[in-house]
TORSE-714134 format. One record per residue (C-alpha): residue in one letter; x, y, z. Coordinates in steps of 0.1 Angstrom, whole numbers, padded with zeros to 4 digits, always signed. Layout:
<tipas>
AXYZ...
</tipas>
This chain:
<tipas>
X-0214+0058-0196X-0193+0089-0209X-0170+0091-0179X-0160+0054-0178X-0155+0024-0203X-0180-0002-0191X-0200-0031-0208X-0235-0024-0224X-0262-0025-0198X-0283-0050-0218X-0277-0079-0198X-0267-0086-0162X-0250-0117-0146X-0269-0133-0116X-0249-0165-0113X-0217-0183-0126X-0209-0218-0125X-0172-0220-0133X-0150-0250-0138X-0112-0248-0143X-0095-0282-0156X-0067-0295-0176X-0040-0276-0158X-0008-0279-0179X+0022-0275-0155X+0046-0278-0186X+0032-0253-0212X+0015-0234-0183X-0020-0234-0198X-0055-0245-0185X-0090-0249-0199X-0122-0238-0184X-0160-0236-0189X-0184-0210-0174X-0222-0210-0174X-0236-0176-0166X-0271-0171-0158X-0282-0136-0171X-0311-0113-0166X-0322-0096-0197X-0323-0060-0191X-0331-0047-0227X-0346-0024-0236X-0343-0032-0272X-0337-0066-0290X-0303-0078-0280X-0283-0093-0310X-0249-0097-0293X-0237-0100-0259X-0202-0085-0247X-0180-0098-0218X-0146-0089-0207X-0116-0111-0216X-0078-0106-0216X-0053-0132-0228X-0078-0159-0230X-0090-0178-0261X-0127-0183-0264X-0132-0214-0284X-0171-0217-0284X-0203-0204-0269X-0239-0210-0268X-0271-0198-0252X-0299-0215-0238X-0332-0198-0225X-0365-0204-0212X-0397-0187-0222X-0431-0188-0204X-0440-0222-0219X-0409-0236-0238X-0371-0235-0238X-0349-0229-0267X-0314-0225-0280X-0296-0195-0297X-0265-0199-0317X-0234-0178-0314X-0225-0171-0351X-0193-0151-0346X-0169-0147-0316X-0146-0115-0319X-0121-0101-0295X-0110-0066-0290X-0079-0069-0274X-0072-0033-0266X-0109-0028-0249X-0105-0064-0235X-0139-0073-0246X-0153-0102-0264X-0183-0100-0285X-0207-0129-0291X-0228-0123-0321X-0264-0141-0319X-0281-0158-0346X-0313-0141-0336X-0321-0115-0310X-0326-0126-0271X-0364-0121-0265X-0370-0097-0238X-0397-0120-0223X-0372-0149-0217X-0375-0159-0179X-0342-0174-0179X-0310-0170-0200X-0277-0190-0197X-0246-0183-0215X-0220-0212-0217X-0186-0205-0228X-0156-0229-0233X-0121-0212-0231X-0083-0217-0224X-0061-0196-0206X-0025-0190-0194X-0011-0199-0161X+0011-0166-0165X+0040-0154-0143X+0026-0118-0143X+0010-0119-0106X-0025-0113-0122X-0054-0132-0132X-0046-0171-0125X-0008-0171-0123X+0021-0194-0110X+0047-0184-0083X+0080-0200-0082X+0095-0210-0050X+0121-0235-0035X+0106-0261-0016X+0116-0277+0018X+0138-0301-0002X+0158-0273-0020X+0139-0281-0053X+0122-0254-0074X+0085-0257-0073X+0053-0236-0083X+0021-0228-0065X-0008-0214-0083X-0032-0186-0073X-0053-0156-0084X-0051-0118-0081X-0080-0104-0098X-0083-0067-0085X-0087-0044-0102X-0097-0058-0135X-0077-0091-0139X-0107-0116-0133X-0110-0113-0171X-0076-0128-0174X-0089-0160-0158X-0124-0165-0171X-0148-0144-0195X-0169-0125-0172X-0188-0090-0166X-0157-0076-0148X-0172-0046-0131X-0178-0040-0093X-0214-0032-0097X-0220-0064-0117X-0225-0088-0087X-0235-0124-0088X-0230-0156-0070X-0205-0181-0078X-0202-0218-0079X-0167-0230-0085X-0146-0262-0091X-0110-0271-0101X-0093-0302-0110X-0058-0305-0096X-0032-0333-0087X-0046-0357-0061X-0021-0349-0033X-0025-0311-0037X-0048-0287-0017X-0072-0266-0035X-0088-0235-0019X-0114-0210-0029X-0137-0185-0013X-0161-0209+0002X-0155-0244+0018X-0150-0274-0001X-0182-0295-0005X-0168-0326-0025X-0136-0338-0038X-0138-0368-0061X-0122-0382-0094X-0131-0359-0125X-0165-0366-0141X-0150-0369-0176X-0131-0399-0165X-0097-0383-0171X-0082-0395-0138X-0045-0385-0145X-0028-0353-0156X-0003-0346-0184X+0025-0360-0161X+0007-0391-0151X-0005-0375-0118X-0037-0388-0103X-0063-0360-0103X-0093-0348-0083X-0119-0323-0088X-0128-0302-0058X-0159-0283-0057X-0168-0254-0034X-0200-0241-0019X-0217-0212-0034X-0206-0179-0027X-0228-0149-0015X-0235-0122-0040X-0203-0103-0047X-0181-0087-0075X-0158-0105-0098X-0127-0091-0084X-0135-0108-0051X-0136-0145-0065X-0103-0164-0058X-0089-0198-0060X-0055-0214-0052X-0039-0247-0055X-0005-0264-0045X+0014-0284-0020X+0000-0265+0011X-0004-0269+0049X-0020-0249+0075X-0022-0238+0111X-0057-0232+0127X-0076-0213+0153X-0111-0206+0159X-0128-0174+0168X-0140-0168+0204X-0175-0158+0193X-0202-0180+0178X-0215-0172+0143X-0247-0191+0136X-0240-0212+0166X-0206-0223+0157X-0172-0208+0160X-0155-0198+0126X-0123-0218+0118X-0094-0193+0107X-0067-0208+0089X-0031-0197+0076X-0019-0217+0046X+0015-0218+0032X+0035-0242+0012X+0051-0271+0029X+0079-0263+0054X+0071-0227+0066X+0037-0229+0081X+0049-0222+0118X+0058-0188+0105X+0020-0182+0102X+0013-0184+0138X+0017-0148+0146X-0007-0138+0119X-0032-0165+0130X-0032-0153+0166X-0041-0117+0153X-0067-0129+0127X-0092-0146+0148X-0093-0119+0173X-0096-0094+0146X-0128-0111+0131X-0143-0109+0164X-0133-0074+0170X-0147-0062+0137X-0179-0082+0143X-0185-0063+0175X-0176-0028+0161X-0197-0031+0129X-0224-0049+0147X-0227-0073+0119X-0214-0109+0122X-0186-0121+0098X-0209-0138+0071X-0189-0167+0057X-0183-0200+0073X-0146-0198+0071X-0115-0175+0070X-0083-0186+0049X-0053-0166+0047X-0026-0178+0022X+0009-0167+0018X+0019-0164-0020X+0056-0164-0031X+0051-0141-0059X+0026-0111-0054X+0024-0078-0068X+0008-0059-0039X+0010-0065-0002X-0022-0084+0000X-0057-0090-0015X-0090-0092+0005X-0106-0119-0016X-0140-0127+0004X-0129-0160+0025X-0095-0165+0009X-0073-0137+0015X-0038-0137-0002X-0006-0121+0010X+0030-0113+0000X+0050-0137+0023X+0066-0108+0042X+0029-0094+0049X+0019-0127+0065X+0050-0146+0079X+0069-0138+0110X+0094-0160+0126X+0101-0147+0163X+0136-0164+0161X+0148-0150+0127X+0125-0119+0119X+0130-0085+0123X+0104-0075+0149X+0096-0044+0128X+0075-0069+0105X+0053-0078+0136X+0036-0044+0130X+0035-0049+0092X+0019-0084+0096X-0005-0076+0124X-0017-0044+0103X-0019-0060+0070X-0040-0089+0084X-0063-0064+0100X-0067-0043+0068X-0077-0071+0047X-0100-0085+0074X-0117-0051+0074X-0126-0054+0038X-0145-0085+0044X-0171-0060+0055X-0161-0028+0038X-0155-0036+0003X-0168-0073+0001X-0201-0069+0019X-0206-0035+0007X-0186-0025-0025X-0180+0008-0041X-0203+0014-0071X-0173+0023-0094X-0136+0024-0090X-0137+0064-0089X-0147+0056-0053X-0119+0032-0044X-0111+0051-0015X-0143+0038+0002X-0126+0005+0002X-0092+0014+0008X-0094+0047+0030X-0117+0030+0055X-0098-0003+0058X-0065+0016+0064X-0079+0036+0093X-0099+0009+0109X-0072-0016+0104X-0050+0005+0126X-0081+0009+0150X-0078-0028+0153X-0041-0029+0158X-0045-0002+0186X-0070-0024+0203X-0048-0053+0202X-0014-0036+0210X-0020-0005+0228X+0015-0001+0236X+0025+0003+0200X+0011+0038+0199X+0000+0031+0162X-0018+0063+0158X+0014+0082+0166X+0031+0060+0139X+0001+0067+0115X+0008+0105+0119X+0045+0100+0111X+0040+0076+0083X+0005+0075+0068X-0006+0112+0073X+0028+0124+0061X+0028+0101+0032X-0006+0114+0021X+0004+0151+0027X+0036+0148+0007X+0019+0133-0023X-0011+0156-0022X+0012+0187-0021X+0021+0180-0057X+0003+0195-0087X+0001+0162-0102X-0018+0147-0074X-0056+0139-0075X-0087+0141-0055X-0096+0112-0032X-0127+0104-0054X-0113+0108-0091X-0126+0100-0126X-0116+0067-0138X-0122+0057-0173X-0102+0024-0179X-0083-0005-0164X-0049+0013-0165X-0064+0043-0150X-0075+0023-0121X-0042+0007-0111X-0027+0042-0108X-0049+0052-0080X-0041+0025-0056X-0018+0051-0040X-0013+0073-0010X-0043+0095-0017X-0067+0066-0020X-0052+0047+0010X-0037+0073+0034X-0054+0107+0025X-0086+0087+0027X-0080+0070+0060X-0066+0105+0074X-0100+0121+0064X-0118+0093+0082X-0096+0098+0112X-0104+0136+0110X-0141+0132+0108X-0144+0104+0133X-0123+0125+0157X-0147+0153+0153X-0179+0134+0159X-0166+0106+0182X-0153+0074+0169X-0182+0054+0185X-0207+0077+0167X-0187+0074+0137X-0187+0035+0139X-0224+0034+0145X-0232+0053+0114X-0205+0029+0096X-0228-0001+0109X-0260+0015+0097X-0243+0021+0063X-0232-0015+0059X-0267-0029+0070X-0286-0008+0045X-0262-0016+0017X-0253-0052+0025X-0245-0074-0005X-0249-0042-0029X-0229-0012-0040X-0227+0022-0025X-0212+0058-0029X-0193+0083-0007X-0227+0100-0004X-0243+0071+0011X-0216+0065+0037X-0217+0104+0047X-0256+0101+0049X-0254+0073+0072X-0229+0090+0094X-0244+0121+0094X-0279+0109+0104X-0262+0092+0134X-0242+0120+0144X-0266+0149+0137X-0239+0167+0117X-0241+0176+0080X-0211+0153+0072X-0216+0157+0034X-0213+0193+0036X-0182+0194+0056X-0165+0167+0039X-0173+0171+0003X-0144+0194-0005X-0120+0170+0012X-0132+0141-0010X-0138+0158-0044X-0112+0185-0044X-0075+0182-0052X-0051+0191-0024X-0052+0203+0011X-0048+0236+0029X-0020+0252+0048X-0031+0273+0078X-0009+0303+0081X-0007+0319+0115X-0003+0356+0116X+0005+0371+0149X+0002+0410+0157X-0002+0430+0189X-0041+0429+0181X-0042+0391+0182X-0039+0360+0161X-0054+0355+0127X-0056+0323+0107X-0056+0320+0068X-0060+0290+0048X-0045+0285+0012X-0038+0253-0008X-0005+0241-0001X+0021+0230-0029X+0055+0217-0022X+0068+0240-0049X+0055+0272-0031X+0040+0288-0061X+0003+0281-0059X-0017+0302-0082X-0050+0321-0079X-0067+0296-0101X-0052+0267-0077X-0064+0284-0047X-0101+0283-0049X-0112+0258-0025X-0119+0268+0012X-0120+0236+0032X-0137+0230+0065X-0108+0230+0090X-0112+0216+0126X-0088+0237+0146X-0081+0215+0176X-0062+0244+0195X-0051+0238+0229X-0034+0264+0251X-0011+0266+0283X-0026+0237+0302X-0014+0212+0275X-0032+0190+0252X-0061+0183+0275X-0068+0221+0278X-0088+0230+0247X-0092+0266+0234X-0127+0277+0241X-0131+0299+0210X-0136+0291+0174X-0133+0253+0169X-0133+0251+0131X-0134+0276+0101X-0143+0273+0063X-0137+0308+0054X-0106+0321+0039X-0096+0338+0072X-0107+0336+0109X-0097+0355+0142X-0086+0337+0174X-0103+0358+0200X-0086+0361+0234X-0051+0347+0220X-0021+0368+0216X+0015+0366+0208X+0025+0361+0244X+0000+0331+0250X+0010+0294+0245X-0011+0277+0220X-0009+0250+0191X-0031+0241+0165X-0044+0206+0153X-0042+0188+0182X-0028+0153+0180X-0026+0161+0142X-0061+0147+0135X-0068+0174+0108X-0056+0169+0072X-0036+0200+0069X-0004+0217+0077X+0004+0247+0100X+0028+0275+0090X+0037+0293+0122X+0058+0326+0124X+0096+0318+0132X+0092+0331+0168X+0061+0309+0175X+0081+0279+0159X+0110+0286+0183X+0086+0289+0212X+0068+0257+0205X+0103+0239+0202X+0112+0251+0237X+0078+0241+0250X+0083+0206+0240X+0071+0190+0274X+0037+0205+0268X+0035+0187+0234X+0021+0150+0229X+0043+0127+0207X+0020+0132+0178X+0020+0170+0181X+0059+0170+0181X+0057+0148+0150X+0034+0172+0132X+0055+0203+0143X+0085+0187+0128X+0069+0175+0095X+0051+0208+0091X+0084+0228+0096X+0101+0206+0071X+0073+0209+0045X+0072+0249+0049X+0111+0248+0044X+0107+0227+0012X+0081+0252-0002X+0098+0282+0007X+0072+0293+0032X+0094+0287+0061X+0133+0284+0064X+0155+0253+0065X+0178+0268+0090X+0146+0273+0113X+0139+0235+0107X+0174+0227+0118X+0171+0248+0149X+0140+0230+0158X+0157+0196+0154X+0185+0208+0175X+0164+0216+0202X+0149+0181+0203X+0180+0165+0217X+0173+0139+0244X+0142+0129+0230X+0130+0093+0240X+0101+0085+0217X+0107+0062+0188X+0080+0080+0168X+0096+0114+0173X+0130+0101+0164X+0117+0084+0133X+0104+0118+0121X+0136+0136+0130X+0157+0109+0111X+0132+0111+0082X+0134+0148+0078X+0172+0149+0081X+0176+0121+0055X+0153+0138+0030X+0175+0171+0036X+0208+0150+0032X+0194+0132+0000X+0184+0168-0016X+0219+0182-0010X+0236+0151-0025X+0253+0173-0052X+0265+0201-0029X+0300+0205-0016X+0316+0179+0004X+0317+0205+0033X+0279+0208+0033X+0274+0168+0030X+0299+0164+0057X+0285+0192+0078X+0249+0175+0077X+0263+0141+0085X+0281+0157+0116X+0249+0174+0124X+0230+0140+0124X+0257+0124+0144X+0255+0152+0171X+0218+0142+0175X+0215+0105+0171X+0250+0093+0186X+0243+0103+0223X+0210+0085+0221X+0227+0053+0207X+0252+0053+0236X+0224+0057+0260X+0204+0029+0245X+0233+0005+0237X+0232-0025+0213X+0216-0052+0236X+0180-0062+0233X+0166-0072+0265X+0141-0098+0268X+0115-0077+0287X+0119-0048+0265X+0090-0029+0248X+0084-0030+0211X+0089+0007+0204X+0123+0007+0225X+0134-0020+0202X+0124-0002+0171X+0141+0029+0185X+0175+0011+0190X+0176-0002+0154X+0165+0032+0140X+0192+0052+0158X+0220+0027+0151X+0212+0026+0115X+0210+0065+0114X+0243+0071+0133X+0261+0042+0113X+0250+0057+0078X+0262+0093+0090X+0295+0079+0097X+0297+0075+0136X+0331+0057+0138X+0320+0037+0170X+0289+0025+0154X+0307+0016+0121X+0334-0003+0140X+0308-0024+0160X+0289-0030+0128X+0319-0044+0110X+0329-0066+0142X+0294-0081+0143X+0295-0087+0105X+0329-0104+0108X+0315-0129+0134X+0285-0134+0111X+0309-0141+0081X+0329-0165+0103X+0299-0185+0110X+0281-0172+0141X+0247-0165+0126X+0236-0150+0159X+0261-0124+0162X+0237-0101+0144X+0204-0095+0161X+0175-0100+0136X+0165-0064+0145X+0199-0050+0133X+0203-0071+0102X+0192-0041+0080X+0212-0017+0098X+0245-0038+0100X+0244-0048+0065X+0237-0014+0052X+0265+0001+0073X+0291-0024+0063X+0284-0019+0025X+0276+0018+0027X+0304+0029+0051X+0337+0012+0037X+0359+0040+0034X+0393+0025+0040X+0382-0010+0031X+0402-0028+0004X+0386-0038-0029X+0386-0073-0018X+0371-0071+0015X+0343-0048+0001X+0336-0074-0025X+0336-0103-0001X+0310-0083+0023X+0290-0077-0008X+0291-0115-0018X+0278-0124+0018X+0248-0100+0017X+0240-0111-0019X+0239-0147-0008X+0211-0137+0016X+0193-0125-0014X+0197-0157-0034X+0193-0181-0004X+0174-0159+0025X+0177-0174+0060X+0146-0156+0070X+0113-0146+0054X+0125-0110+0054X+0160-0118+0047X+0157-0110+0010X+0140-0078+0012X+0166-0066+0039X+0196-0078+0019X+0182-0062-0015X+0180-0029+0005X+0216-0033+0018X+0231-0038-0015X+0218-0006-0029X+0241+0012-0001X+0274+0007-0017X+0292+0036-0030X+0317+0017-0052X+0309+0019-0088X+0315-0018-0095X+0291-0030-0069X+0267-0003-0079X+0269-0019-0113X+0265-0052-0100X+0232-0043-0081X+0219-0028-0112X+0227-0060-0131X+0206-0078-0105X+0173-0060-0114X+0170-0077-0147X+0190-0109-0140X+0161-0130-0131X+0176-0137-0097X+0154-0112-0082X+0116-0120-0085X+0098-0092-0106X+0077-0086-0073X+0110-0074-0057X+0128-0053-0082X+0115-0021-0067X+0135-0029-0036X+0171-0024-0048X+0160+0003-0071X+0146+0023-0042X+0179+0019-0023X+0199+0029-0052X+0179+0060-0057X+0182+0069-0021X+0221+0065-0024X+0235+0097-0039X+0264+0080-0053X+0242+0056-0072X+0212+0078-0081X+0226+0088-0116X+0239+0054-0124X+0203+0040-0118X+0189+0065-0141X+0214+0058-0167X+0208+0021-0164X+0169+0027-0168X+0175+0047-0200X+0199+0023-0215X+0178-0006-0207X+0144+0007-0211X+0130-0017-0238X+0139-0046-0216X+0126-0030-0184X+0093-0024-0200X+0089-0058-0214X+0098-0075-0182X+0075-0052-0159X+0047-0041-0180X+0028-0073-0178X+0016-0061-0144X+0015-0023-0146X+0016-0020-0107X+0052-0034-0109X+0063-0009-0135X+0045+0020-0120X+0062+0013-0086X+0095+0008-0100X+0098+0040-0121X+0082+0062-0092X+0108+0049-0067X+0137+0051-0091X+0133+0086-0105X+0118+0107-0076X+0150+0114-0055X+0169+0139-0077X+0170+0176-0068X+0181+0195-0098X+0166+0212-0129X+0190+0192-0150X+0177+0158-0138X+0140+0171-0142X+0147+0182-0177X+0164+0149-0186X+0136+0127-0171X+0109+0147-0190X+0128+0145-0223X+0133+0108-0218X+0096+0099-0212X+0084+0125-0237X+0083+0099-0266X+0076+0068-0245X+0042+0050-0239X+0035+0059-0204X-0001+0047-0202X-0005+0031-0170X+0022+0050-0151X+0020+0086-0165X+0007+0097-0132X+0037+0086-0115X+0060+0102-0139X+0042+0134-0134X+0043+0132-0097X+0080+0125-0097X+0087+0155-0119X+0067+0177-0095X+0090+0162-0064X+0122+0168-0083X+0112+0203-0092X+0103+0211-0057X+0134+0197-0044X+0156+0216-0068X+0139+0248-0058X+0147+0240-0022X+0184+0234-0030X+0187+0265-0051X+0170+0286-0024X+0186+0272+0009X+0219+0256+0002X+0238+0286+0010X+0220+0292+0042X+0223+0257+0053X+0260+0258+0047X+0265+0290+0066X+0243+0276+0094X+0265+0244+0096X+0297+0265+0095X+0288+0288+0122X+0281+0258+0145X+0312+0241+0137X+0296+0211+0118
</tipas>
């Protein structure tokens, strides 16, 4: 097809029988054989067959076929590989007859047990005895099944799979389906290259599914197990969390969520989970957060493991949600799969929304949809406010294009759009439509239109019509509120963070659900117009003296630009606003200031009026927006930087004193999160009492009392001690750095490395900044984690330029180390370069990448340049006014 690079539609796979054997743990190679049953599609005589391969050596191939009365073989006369296209072509001695009733293609191949976190790869870890060890697992989404075995590696080319693997006898082998046999290898080869006894493990046949969902793993594993409460085909489904030996107890929290979530999704989708087991596996090196392989879900360790004694409780939310997200895919993505990667959002947007729905069901006190508005919705709107954004449904041609759309648009704008339409028609109605969609397309592929058709039929709403622009058009609207003595008028225009939308960029008029409520609070809905899709509309019956707010609970995917007087009134009426509406008001005011459609001093005034706020989610938004402003002003005068820090302290320090440092046993989850957030914010803003307490706790920790710092405060304390070290001599600062570095090299908890790497990036001392930069390419930090110190250095005004110089000076090595998995390089570059706020930085970044091969991360470079340009404009426009505002108020 012209819009995508796909295989010729001459044959289709029906079934794979795949065997992996001769794993060599010294040379990191393996051998394999695959027999693929094919359907001949034609329509012309087929003289060659093409499959996908990458980094495989195809040694031989043969074809057997059955005709109506006889069987025959066709020789493969030539095997050629196009490495760039990732295609192997098998030329046949004679054409395949179209009348063949069965065609089987057998291929022998060898592959690499690579360390790129893609295909069939190795993960290094330290075992329970302190020795270096490896586990082996697969990661195939989006197009890396072809790295493990020759296949038709496209989501619509579904087939069933038989799988077997030969591994050391004492190891555990896992795959999508349960094990059906484990016995000595049939070839009589009972020992591996190191003399290890071997076994061949064979698994049951999978349902029909896409290649990217096949998975297997092997290693020295153990597991914890629970069972669903519901019965499936008369039996409870076993749910297991697997880890390498010694850490399996840390899988208990995920396990207790997983079996409940399987039952929950089976109920709300009205379709039982279809496989006979659910396995969740912690993988020590992992490029993403997790992967939804059907029946064998794989996770980064920090997304699956949690130790109630040593883990930061913030990770409970992450583990519970990621478990739910991946389990949602077992229906939405696995049972029904998008037809092509251009509709990736069907998988990821839905799994994101319904994942949070499950966590809201399990933990209603976590207020997860308020957190969703603060984090997920804002993440979507921030990215989608850039010229270099993309539509939710976006053309995708090649493998490298696919990787770049696993981003905030596909996940977060997709989820936010689903939240918007489900709120409009009702969540129960929406889910019933989803159930009908899943039943209609089970074991097949589907499109966005198929989903909207099913939901529309159930709801009686033309969902295709009202949602089409949201899915197919780039961007989102800002609704400008225009007040006059005659009434209130609303106008919609595309919002760009740069504030300079052109006529050509402003052609879309979205359907916008208004969600207006009036003086009675969020339960009192405005009785007039409920939505509009024209350029303008009038709110009859409302005037400048009335209380009203748009976008109740922030369910709409848009921003609102209120007149300054209205924004001030809403700030004073905070008691009438829900938590999510406060978050939305802050976020929208900040976005308007950035774009020049509102004022930064107006934003500061709004934040100033929120003193005494008690909600963690609202405080999280306040802190995030202040941090963004302080980051943008990092090259302004010391007076401005000190003034913003003082203003931050004036807001957060009283709240810290009220909450204190002590965590109580019966304390709710959000209060614990609020304490950690405020202490970290006050400390990094230079609150002397907080800094002193952090240093005191750190000193006890260094002296051997590892309980001196509560697990929830390690991130804050480490960051404060390393980042706020004025008056500390060089030797003491270096010693503190060494202590935190040791947590990177020998972490004391599953989240310890991630927390410590973030803290190392907070130092303002040139020598310590240089050491953290050296860590990136030292090999002491796994490639999966290099973005963490980079992001911290980029957020640190004292280190930002040093990081950029390091990238320029070491680009060849960075590219070589990280480009084996382009997800890693894309993430590293994006997080490293998007915090600048000057034309100079934008020009320098643009010039550097002008002659570089950026295919695979060019979208992120363009987006980062958009961000830097917008922030540069913000600083140029408002720095003076901010300085004056701070001075007038004594900051």
